[in-house]
Each structure stands twice: as C-alpha cells, then as structure tokens.
C-alpha positions as CSV (number, residue, x, y, z in Angstrom):
1,M,-55.9,-170.8,18.2
2,P,-53.9,-167.8,16.3
3,Q,-52.5,-168.9,13.2
4,V,-48.7,-170.0,12.8
5,L,-46.8,-168.3,10.1
6,H,-43.8,-169.4,8.1
7,H,-40.9,-168.7,6.2
8,F,-40.6,-168.0,2.3
9,V,-37.4,-169.3,1.3
10,D,-36.4,-171.0,-2.5
11,G,-39.8,-170.3,-3.9
12,E,-41.8,-172.3,-1.3
13,R,-43.2,-171.7,2.5
14,R,-40.7,-172.8,5.3
15,E,-42.1,-173.8,8.7
16,G,-39.5,-172.6,11.2
17,T,-37.2,-174.9,12.9
18,S,-35.6,-173.1,16.3
19,G,-38.5,-173.3,18.6
20,R,-39.0,-169.4,19.1
21,F,-42.1,-167.6,18.0
22,G,-42.6,-163.6,18.1
23,D,-46.6,-162.6,18.8
24,V,-48.8,-160.8,16.3
25,F,-51.3,-158.7,17.4
26,N,-54.7,-157.5,16.3
27,P,-54.4,-153.5,17.7
28,A,-57.8,-152.8,17.4
29,T,-58.9,-156.0,19.6
30,G,-55.9,-156.7,21.0
31,E,-56.3,-160.0,20.3
32,L,-53.5,-162.5,19.7
33,Q,-54.1,-163.7,16.2
34,A,-50.8,-164.9,14.6
35,Q,-47.7,-166.2,15.7
36,V,-44.6,-165.7,13.7
37,P,-41.4,-168.1,13.8
38,F,-38.0,-166.6,14.2
39,A,-35.2,-168.2,12.0
40,A,-31.9,-169.3,13.7
41,K,-28.6,-168.6,12.1
42,A,-29.1,-171.7,10.0
43,E,-32.2,-170.6,9.0
44,V,-31.1,-167.2,7.6
45,E,-28.0,-169.0,5.7
46,Q,-30.6,-171.4,3.7
47,A,-32.2,-168.3,2.5
48,I,-28.8,-166.6,1.6
49,A,-27.7,-169.7,0.0
50,A,-31.0,-169.8,-1.9
51,A,-30.6,-166.0,-2.8
52,A,-26.6,-167.1,-3.8
53,A,-27.5,-169.8,-5.9
54,A,-30.0,-168.0,-7.8
55,F,-28.1,-165.0,-8.4
56,P,-26.3,-165.6,-11.6
57,G,-29.3,-167.4,-13.5
58,W,-31.1,-163.8,-12.7
59,A,-28.5,-161.4,-13.6
60,A,-28.2,-163.2,-16.8
61,T,-32.1,-162.9,-17.6
62,P,-32.6,-159.9,-20.1
63,T,-33.9,-157.0,-18.2
64,L,-37.2,-156.5,-20.4
65,V,-38.1,-160.2,-19.3
66,R,-36.9,-159.1,-15.5
67,A,-39.2,-155.8,-16.2
68,R,-42.2,-158.2,-16.9
69,V,-42.0,-160.5,-14.0
70,L,-42.4,-157.2,-12.2
71,F,-45.2,-155.9,-15.0
72,K,-47.0,-159.2,-14.0
73,F,-46.7,-158.6,-10.0
74,K,-48.0,-155.4,-10.5
75,E,-51.1,-156.7,-12.1
76,L,-51.5,-159.3,-9.4
77,M,-51.3,-157.0,-6.5
78,E,-53.8,-155.0,-8.5
79,R,-56.1,-158.1,-8.5
80,H,-55.1,-158.7,-4.9
81,L,-55.3,-155.2,-3.4
82,N,-57.8,-155.7,-0.9
83,E,-56.8,-158.5,0.6
84,L,-53.3,-156.9,1.1
85,I,-55.0,-153.7,2.6
86,E,-56.6,-156.2,4.7
87,L,-53.8,-157.8,5.9
88,V,-51.9,-154.6,6.4
89,I,-55.0,-153.1,8.5
90,T,-55.4,-156.6,10.8
91,E,-51.3,-156.2,11.4
92,H,-50.8,-153.0,11.5
93,G,-54.2,-150.7,12.6
94,K,-54.3,-148.4,9.7
95,V,-57.3,-147.0,8.6
96,L,-58.6,-147.7,5.2
97,E,-57.6,-145.0,3.5
98,D,-54.0,-145.0,4.8
99,A,-53.4,-148.6,4.1
100,R,-54.8,-148.0,0.5
101,G,-52.4,-145.1,0.2
102,E,-49.6,-147.1,1.4
103,L,-50.6,-149.6,-0.9
104,T,-50.7,-147.3,-3.8
105,R,-47.2,-146.5,-3.1
106,A,-46.0,-149.5,-3.0
107,M,-47.1,-150.1,-6.9
108,E,-45.7,-146.9,-7.8
109,V,-42.4,-148.2,-7.0
110,V,-42.9,-151.3,-8.6
111,E,-44.1,-149.6,-11.6
112,F,-40.5,-147.5,-11.8
113,A,-38.7,-150.1,-11.4
114,C,-40.9,-151.9,-14.5
115,G,-38.5,-149.0,-16.5
116,I,-35.2,-150.7,-15.5
117,P,-34.3,-151.4,-19.3
118,H,-34.1,-147.5,-19.3
119,L,-32.4,-147.0,-15.9
120,L,-29.4,-149.7,-16.6
121,K,-28.9,-148.2,-20.5
122,G,-24.8,-147.5,-20.5
123,E,-22.9,-144.4,-21.4
124,F,-20.7,-145.3,-24.7
125,S,-17.6,-142.5,-25.6
126,E,-16.3,-143.3,-29.3
127,N,-12.6,-142.4,-30.1
128,V,-11.9,-141.3,-26.5
129,G,-7.9,-142.1,-28.1
130,R,-7.2,-143.1,-32.0
131,S,-8.9,-146.2,-32.2
132,I,-10.2,-146.7,-28.8
133,D,-13.8,-146.8,-27.3
134,S,-14.6,-146.4,-23.4
135,W,-17.9,-147.5,-22.2
136,S,-19.4,-147.6,-18.9
137,V,-22.2,-150.4,-17.4
138,R,-24.3,-150.9,-14.3
139,Q,-24.1,-154.6,-13.1
140,P,-25.9,-156.0,-10.0
141,V,-24.2,-156.1,-6.7
142,G,-25.3,-160.1,-5.7
143,V,-27.2,-161.0,-2.8
144,C,-29.2,-157.6,-0.8
145,A,-31.1,-157.9,1.6
146,G,-33.6,-155.4,3.6
147,I,-34.8,-155.2,7.0
148,T,-37.8,-153.1,8.0
149,P,-40.1,-151.7,9.8
150,F,-43.4,-152.2,11.4
151,N,-45.0,-149.0,10.4
152,F,-45.2,-150.1,6.4
153,P,-45.4,-153.3,6.3
154,A,-46.2,-152.8,2.3
155,M,-44.4,-149.6,1.3
156,V,-41.1,-149.6,3.1
157,P,-40.1,-153.5,1.4
158,A,-41.5,-152.0,-1.9
159,W,-39.0,-149.1,-1.4
160,M,-35.6,-151.8,-2.0
161,W,-36.5,-155.3,-3.2
162,P,-38.2,-154.2,-6.6
163,V,-35.6,-152.0,-7.7
164,A,-32.9,-154.8,-6.5
165,I,-34.4,-157.4,-8.3
166,A,-35.4,-155.5,-11.1
167,C,-31.2,-154.5,-11.7
168,G,-30.5,-158.0,-11.3
169,N,-30.2,-159.1,-7.6
170,T,-31.1,-161.5,-5.6
171,F,-33.0,-160.2,-1.9
172,V,-33.2,-161.9,1.1
173,L,-36.2,-159.7,3.7
174,K,-36.7,-159.2,7.2
175,P,-39.8,-157.8,7.8
176,S,-41.0,-156.6,10.9
177,E,-42.3,-159.6,13.6
178,K,-45.0,-157.2,14.5
179,D,-46.7,-157.4,11.2
180,P,-45.1,-159.6,8.6
181,S,-47.8,-161.1,6.8
182,C,-48.2,-158.9,4.1
183,S,-44.5,-159.4,3.1
184,L,-45.2,-163.1,3.2
185,R,-48.2,-163.0,0.4
186,V,-45.8,-160.6,-1.8
187,A,-43.8,-163.2,-2.0
188,E,-46.1,-165.9,-2.8
189,L,-47.4,-163.3,-5.7
190,L,-44.0,-163.1,-7.0
191,K,-43.3,-166.7,-7.7
192,E,-46.9,-166.7,-9.1
193,A,-45.7,-163.8,-11.4
194,G,-42.9,-165.9,-12.6
195,L,-40.4,-164.9,-10.3
196,P,-37.4,-167.9,-10.1
197,N,-37.2,-169.6,-7.3
198,G,-35.1,-168.2,-4.5
199,V,-34.5,-164.5,-6.0
200,F,-36.8,-163.2,-3.4
201,N,-37.0,-165.0,0.4
202,V,-38.3,-163.9,3.4
203,V,-37.1,-164.7,6.5
204,N,-39.0,-164.2,10.3
205,G,-37.1,-162.9,13.8
206,D,-35.2,-161.0,15.8
207,K,-31.3,-159.9,16.2
208,E,-30.0,-163.3,15.8
209,V,-31.6,-162.8,11.5
210,V,-30.3,-159.0,11.7
211,D,-27.0,-159.6,12.8
212,T,-26.5,-163.0,10.6
213,L,-27.4,-161.1,7.5
214,L,-25.1,-157.9,8.5
215,T,-22.1,-160.4,8.7
216,D,-22.2,-162.8,6.5
217,P,-20.2,-162.5,3.2
218,R,-22.6,-163.8,0.6
219,I,-24.5,-160.3,1.2
220,G,-23.4,-157.4,-0.8
221,A,-25.7,-154.8,0.6
222,I,-28.2,-154.2,3.0
223,S,-31.1,-151.6,3.2
224,F,-32.8,-150.6,6.7
225,V,-35.4,-148.0,8.0
226,G,-36.0,-148.2,11.7
227,S,-34.9,-146.0,14.8
228,T,-31.3,-144.1,14.8
229,P,-29.4,-146.1,17.0
230,V,-30.7,-149.4,15.2
231,A,-29.6,-147.5,12.3
232,R,-26.2,-146.6,13.5
233,Y,-25.8,-150.3,14.6
234,V,-26.9,-151.9,11.2
235,Y,-24.4,-148.9,9.3
236,T,-21.4,-149.5,11.4
237,T,-21.7,-153.2,11.4
238,G,-22.8,-153.8,7.8
239,C,-19.5,-151.7,6.5
240,A,-17.4,-153.0,9.1
241,N,-18.3,-156.5,6.7
242,G,-17.5,-154.8,3.5
243,K,-20.8,-154.2,2.6
244,R,-22.6,-151.4,1.2
245,V,-25.3,-150.2,3.5
246,Q,-28.2,-147.6,3.2
247,A,-29.4,-147.0,7.0
248,L,-32.5,-144.6,7.1
249,A,-33.3,-143.5,10.5
250,G,-35.1,-141.4,13.1
251,A,-36.9,-138.4,12.3
252,K,-38.4,-134.8,14.4
253,N,-40.3,-133.3,10.9
254,H,-40.8,-129.3,11.5
255,M,-43.4,-127.7,9.8
256,I,-43.2,-123.9,10.1
257,V,-46.2,-121.8,10.3
258,M,-46.1,-118.5,8.8
259,P,-48.7,-115.5,9.8
260,D,-49.8,-115.2,6.1
261,A,-50.7,-119.2,6.0
262,D,-53.6,-120.1,5.0
263,M,-54.7,-121.2,8.7
264,T,-57.6,-124.1,7.3
265,Q,-55.2,-125.3,5.2
266,A,-52.3,-125.3,7.7
267,T,-54.7,-127.3,10.2
268,D,-55.8,-130.3,7.5
269,A,-52.2,-130.7,6.7
270,L,-51.3,-130.8,10.5
271,M,-54.0,-133.2,11.1
272,G,-53.2,-135.5,8.1
273,A,-49.7,-135.4,9.0
274,A,-49.3,-135.4,12.8
275,Y,-52.3,-137.7,13.4
276,G,-52.4,-139.8,10.2
277,S,-51.4,-144.0,10.7
278,A,-51.1,-142.9,14.7
279,G,-48.1,-140.4,14.2
280,E,-46.1,-144.3,13.7
281,R,-44.6,-142.7,10.3
282,C,-40.7,-141.4,9.9
283,M,-42.6,-138.4,7.5
284,A,-45.3,-137.4,10.5
285,V,-45.0,-134.1,11.5
286,S,-44.9,-134.0,15.2
287,V,-43.9,-130.4,15.5
288,A,-45.4,-127.3,15.1
289,V,-43.6,-123.9,14.3
290,A,-45.8,-121.2,15.1
291,V,-44.1,-117.9,13.8
292,D,-45.4,-114.9,15.4
293,G,-49.0,-114.1,15.4
294,A,-49.8,-117.9,13.8
295,G,-49.3,-118.9,17.2
296,D,-53.2,-118.2,18.6
297,A,-54.8,-118.4,14.9
298,L,-53.3,-122.3,14.6
299,M,-54.6,-122.9,17.9
300,R,-57.8,-121.9,17.3
301,H,-58.3,-124.0,14.0
302,L,-56.3,-127.1,15.4
303,V,-58.0,-127.8,19.3
304,P,-61.5,-128.5,18.0
305,R,-60.0,-130.8,14.9
306,V,-57.7,-132.7,17.4
307,Q,-60.4,-133.0,19.8
308,S,-63.3,-134.3,17.4
309,L,-60.8,-136.7,15.9
310,K,-62.6,-139.6,14.7
311,V,-60.5,-142.8,16.3
312,G,-61.6,-146.4,15.9
313,P,-61.0,-149.8,14.2
314,G,-59.2,-149.5,10.9
315,L,-61.6,-151.9,9.1
316,D,-64.2,-149.0,9.8
317,P,-64.6,-146.6,7.2
318,V,-64.9,-143.5,8.9
319,S,-61.8,-144.3,11.1
320,E,-59.7,-141.4,10.6
321,M,-56.9,-142.7,12.8
322,G,-56.4,-146.1,14.2
323,P,-54.8,-147.9,16.9
324,L,-50.7,-148.2,17.6
325,I,-48.8,-151.6,16.8
326,T,-48.8,-152.8,20.5
327,A,-49.7,-152.5,24.2
328,E,-46.2,-151.9,25.0
329,H,-45.7,-148.9,22.3
330,R,-49.1,-147.7,23.5
331,A,-47.4,-147.3,27.5
332,K,-44.5,-145.5,25.4
333,V,-46.2,-142.9,24.2
334,S,-48.5,-142.1,27.0
335,G,-45.4,-142.3,29.0
336,Y,-43.9,-139.3,26.8
337,V,-47.4,-137.6,27.3
338,D,-46.9,-138.0,30.9
339,M,-43.6,-136.4,30.4
340,G,-44.5,-133.5,28.7
341,V,-46.6,-132.7,31.3
342,T,-44.2,-133.0,33.8
343,E,-41.9,-130.8,31.7
344,G,-43.9,-127.9,32.0
345,A,-45.8,-128.0,28.5
346,D,-49.3,-127.4,28.1
347,L,-51.8,-130.3,27.4
348,V,-54.0,-128.6,25.4
349,V,-55.8,-131.9,23.9
350,D,-55.1,-135.1,26.3
351,G,-56.4,-138.7,24.3
352,R,-54.8,-140.5,27.1
353,E,-58.2,-142.0,28.5
354,L,-59.6,-142.9,25.2
355,R,-61.7,-145.9,25.3
356,L,-63.8,-147.1,22.6
357,Q,-67.1,-149.3,23.5
358,G,-66.5,-153.0,21.9
359,Y,-62.4,-152.3,21.7
360,E,-61.8,-151.9,25.0
361,N,-58.5,-154.2,24.7
362,G,-57.5,-152.5,21.4
363,F,-54.2,-150.5,21.6
364,F,-56.0,-147.2,21.1
365,L,-54.6,-143.4,22.5
366,G,-56.7,-140.1,21.6
367,G,-55.0,-137.5,19.6
368,C,-52.5,-135.7,22.2
369,L,-51.8,-132.0,21.8
370,F,-49.2,-129.4,23.2
371,D,-48.5,-126.2,23.0
372,N,-45.8,-123.6,24.7
373,V,-43.3,-126.7,23.8
374,R,-39.6,-125.7,24.9
375,P,-36.8,-127.2,22.6
376,D,-35.0,-128.5,25.7
377,M,-38.1,-130.7,26.6
378,R,-37.8,-134.3,25.9
379,I,-41.1,-134.6,23.9
380,Y,-39.5,-131.9,21.6
381,Q,-35.9,-133.4,21.1
382,D,-37.1,-137.3,20.8
383,E,-39.0,-139.0,17.9
384,I,-41.9,-140.2,19.9
385,F,-44.0,-142.4,17.0
386,G,-47.4,-141.4,18.2
387,P,-49.9,-139.2,18.0
388,V,-48.5,-136.8,19.6
389,L,-48.2,-133.0,18.4
390,C,-45.5,-130.1,19.6
391,V,-46.5,-126.6,19.1
392,V,-43.5,-124.6,19.6
393,R,-43.5,-120.2,18.8
394,T,-41.2,-118.3,17.9
395,P,-40.9,-114.8,17.5
396,D,-40.2,-114.7,13.7
397,F,-39.1,-116.9,10.5
398,E,-34.4,-116.7,11.3
399,T,-35.6,-118.2,15.0
400,A,-38.4,-120.7,13.3
401,L,-35.0,-121.8,10.7
402,D,-32.6,-122.0,13.4
403,L,-34.4,-124.1,16.0
404,T,-35.5,-126.2,12.9
405,N,-32.1,-127.1,11.6
406,A,-30.3,-127.6,15.0
407,H,-32.8,-130.5,15.7
408,Q,-30.3,-133.3,15.0
409,F,-32.8,-135.1,13.0
410,G,-33.1,-133.6,9.5
411,N,-35.6,-136.3,7.7
412,G,-38.5,-134.0,6.8
413,A,-39.4,-130.3,6.8
414,A,-42.3,-128.1,5.7
415,V,-42.9,-124.4,5.3
416,F,-46.4,-122.8,4.8
417,T,-46.6,-119.4,3.7
418,R,-48.2,-117.1,0.9
419,D,-44.3,-115.7,0.4
420,G,-42.5,-116.9,-2.3
421,D,-39.0,-115.0,-0.7
422,T,-40.0,-117.1,2.1
423,A,-41.0,-120.0,0.4
424,R,-37.3,-120.1,-1.4
425,E,-35.6,-118.8,1.4
426,F,-36.6,-121.7,3.6
427,T,-36.0,-124.5,0.5
428,N,-32.4,-123.2,0.2
429,R,-31.3,-122.8,3.6
430,V,-33.2,-125.7,6.1
431,E,-31.2,-128.5,6.6
432,A,-33.3,-131.6,5.7
433,G,-33.6,-134.3,3.0
434,M,-37.0,-134.0,2.0
435,V,-38.9,-130.3,1.6
436,G,-42.7,-129.3,1.2
437,V,-44.0,-126.2,0.5
438,N,-47.4,-125.8,1.7
439,V,-47.3,-129.4,1.5
440,A,-46.7,-131.2,5.0
441,I,-45.5,-134.8,4.2
442,P,-43.1,-134.3,1.2
443,V,-43.0,-138.0,0.3
444,P,-40.9,-137.9,-3.0
445,L,-42.6,-140.1,-5.5
446,A,-41.1,-143.7,-6.9
447,F,-39.1,-141.5,-9.7
448,H,-37.4,-139.8,-7.2
449,S,-35.5,-140.7,-3.9
450,F,-36.1,-141.2,-0.2
451,G,-34.1,-139.7,2.3
452,G,-33.0,-137.6,5.2
453,W,-29.9,-135.5,6.0
454,K,-27.7,-135.8,9.9
455,Q,-29.0,-138.2,12.2
456,S,-31.7,-139.6,9.6
457,L,-29.7,-141.5,7.2
458,F,-26.3,-143.1,7.7
459,G,-24.9,-144.0,3.6
460,D,-24.1,-142.1,1.0
461,H,-27.4,-143.2,-1.0
462,H,-31.2,-142.4,-0.6
463,I,-33.6,-145.0,-1.0
464,H,-35.6,-146.0,-4.2
465,G,-35.4,-143.7,-7.5
466,P,-32.3,-143.2,-9.1
467,D,-30.3,-143.4,-6.2
468,G,-31.7,-147.1,-5.8
469,V,-30.5,-148.1,-8.9
470,H,-27.3,-147.0,-8.1
471,F,-27.5,-148.6,-4.9
472,Y,-27.8,-151.8,-5.7
473,T,-26.0,-151.7,-8.8
474,R,-22.1,-151.4,-9.3
475,L,-20.0,-149.1,-12.3
476,K,-18.1,-151.1,-14.5
477,T,-16.0,-149.0,-17.2
478,T,-14.3,-150.6,-20.3
479,T,-11.8,-149.4,-22.6
480,A,-11.1,-151.4,-25.6
481,R,-8.4,-151.2,-28.4
482,W,-8.8,-153.7,-31.3
483,P,-5.9,-155.1,-33.0
484,S,-5.8,-152.8,-35.9
485,G,-5.4,-149.9,-34.0
486,I,-2.4,-151.2,-31.7
487,R,0.5,-148.8,-31.8
488,T,4.2,-150.4,-31.8
489,G,6.6,-150.5,-29.2
490,A,6.1,-150.5,-25.1
491,S,4.9,-147.3,-23.2
492,F,5.8,-147.5,-19.5
493,S,3.9,-144.0,-18.4
494,M,0.3,-144.1,-17.5
495,P,-1.9,-144.2,-20.9
496,T,-3.4,-141.0,-22.2
497,M,-5.8,-141.3,-25.2
498,G,-4.0,-138.2,-27.7
C-alpha cells in the first residue's frame, strides 16, 4: 500500500481532512509510492492562522537568535543529507550527483541567511538638520507564502523560506504535489533545530490551496516559481489582493557557440546543461546557437555524446540522466519531439524509444537532439522542459544575439568563445537576467540574486540574496528631534532640514 503523507502545521503533522489526494510516483519504476492529501480552504486557513499567531513573537526575536536556529538547522541538514538526497531521487528521479548538488545549493542559501544580523543593519544619518537625526530600518512583512515546482523540491523552497524567516517573517509553503516529502522532512528538521511552532508550515494541494494563499488578507507576500501562464496568474491575482509578489516563470535559455570556442568544453557544457536533471530545469540550455562554422564542428562532438548518454535510475551511481517526473510529462515531451519532426527539423538523435531492462514502467526518455531548427518552430518557441536540445545555425554573432534577444523568455543566456570583445559585447547587450561566459548554467550563488527578464519574471525583485532580503522586508525611516532641540513657533511649510 502506498504511504499516506500529511501536512505540517503549527509544529506538528496534520492528517488531511478534505478526502482528496494526489499520487506520488517513483519515476524510475513507475510505482505509486505515496498519496499526498490535498488541503481544503479551511485547512490552509489553519496554517495561515498558525503563522499569523507566531509572527509577533518571531519578529521580536533577536536576529542573532534567529540566525542560531538556522545554523542548527544547517547542521541537521548536513547530518541527514543522504536521507534528503534519497527523498529527492525517489520522488523526482534526479541522479545522485544532481540531487547532491541541489541540496548543496539549498544549504548555501541557509548559510547566506545565517548572516541576517549583518544583512538587516540599518542606515543612520546624524544631524540631517539642527539636532535632528534620521535612520532607516528594514522590518518583516508578516506572513509570507511560497509556491514551488516539482523540479527542485529542496533548492527552490530554500530560495524562499530561509531568507523570509531569517528576516522575522513566518511562512506557509505549498510544495509541488508531485514530490512533497523533502519539504515535509525539512519542516521536521526546522522544529528539531528550535524553530518555534507556527513559523514554518507546509500545506499540500492544488489550485484551491494556491487561490487561498493568493486571496487571504493575512498573507503579505507571495513567492512563486513555475510556468509563465501560472506565474502571470499568481502575480496578477496576488497583486490585486494587495500582496507583494515575485513570480519566476518560464525559460528558453540560449547558448551561443562561436567558431573560436573550445568545442570539447562547449560540448561538455551542453551535455550537462541540456540533459542534466532530464532537462527539467528553468536554467537548462535548450537552444544551442551555432555561429558560422561552429555548427558542423559542434555536431561532430555532440552527436556521439548524446547517443552514449547513460540514462538510468537516479540511485545508480553511473547514471547521468534519470527519468521524467510523470508518465504524463514524458508523453508531453515526446509529443514535442513528434512536433519537431513534423515541423521539419532534423532529429539527429531520437530518445523516444528508450527502454531500460528492469525499469520498463519507468518514465524514461532518452536524450533528443535536433539540428537546423528554425525560430518559427514550436520546439524553438515553447519551453519543453525535457531532454530535448535544439541547434540553430546563424551566419554571424549579430544574428545570434538578435535571435536570443527576440525570444519571449529572458531567464539565462551564455556565450562560449575565446574572444574577450565578443564576450563583453554579449554580456552588455544580451536581454537576460543571468549571463554566462563559458559557463552554461550561470545560476548565481546565494549571496547574489536569481531571476530573469521579459516573460521569465513577474515582479520587481529577484529571488534570494540581497533582493530576497529586500522582498521579505519593508523599509521604515524615522526622523527624530528631542525636546531640547525644538524650535519655537509653528511652521506651515513642508519641513526642510536647514
């Protein structure tokens, strides 16, 4: 029988009461391994109420004390690292190296948040006027919420909650219903680390949960990562209900390969960036733009590497790429490959017929590689979110850059070249939020901030890092004069500080 999961509210496990459940599969075997309860509106409201009740005490807790809880949590996370890795692999399908890397990135955000006493230091100006001082501080927003996708069940939630609670907020997380167990275990470890009840809550579910979080007046801020249509809905609905919202959306990341690039290095980078995590990454490189003579050279290197890609279950240490998250998603990605063939692109490597002995029911799809893809094709325009790499050929750098900038998404972009002038021109002119030079997946570390441009981000703030601190706090500026400095007589003009 599949395991029945739970919510985590006010410091304890809560069984679901709605009677509705979602299925959680092991993507490598196709087996139903758990059922996750879908919360009804009343259950979400209980979590919000717990967070609201915990907020005044947590906000008043000294920043050093909040940081010490996070330090203790990081210690527990390291101690339970293998357990968390296994949860990610068995519910998402990542290979060992990728799951370990995801947990490492999650811990790096926790490390950043441990520095919150320094990050929340305010600004002070003495004598802005005669005997008048002025200072600014950042204070928590209140109850915050996070809505996260399936592709990084540990890292993406950690882009949100560590910074939020370090800043003095309380938090309600709705993880993906496809792989929720890692978030539920994190909640237990936070309690063990000494986090007060109600500060961090996890509610599982579907649109009913999302809509409750977006409309409940007790929620002050919403963070979201997912597809562009849903991000737009989250942003517009949340803003219409008076919340601050950051909604990270879709991507179609381009990597320009110049003729002078090191083709071995470029090929290695493309293999990891296009096929790592089975392409289920918002920072995956799904378009390689080969400039001039780079096309033939790149394909000579790339084709045999894609053909020999080691696809297998995530717990097998030799696997380089695991399965897709569900059978439905595998069918969707396979349908895009069908579409690319119909549109006239050259399918050089076809992974649709991959079958693994002993894992025939798993959600596996082999690496797929298209050449001579055109910008008018759906496989170029849409975010496929699978192990499908499109190679587009252009005659020169300007055409490649224009192609990249014309796309609706602007999450990440990269250039591979030995030429400094080309690299500088690219970094200055490319319309993307994260840029790599001979780095295919330029994901900023925790002390910078992550986010895209155009249809890849809705809202003014990127996520985690300094932008995360600003998103999860409100600025308050005080101007003060004490009685000994009060001037006599009323003033009927806007005060100046002469």
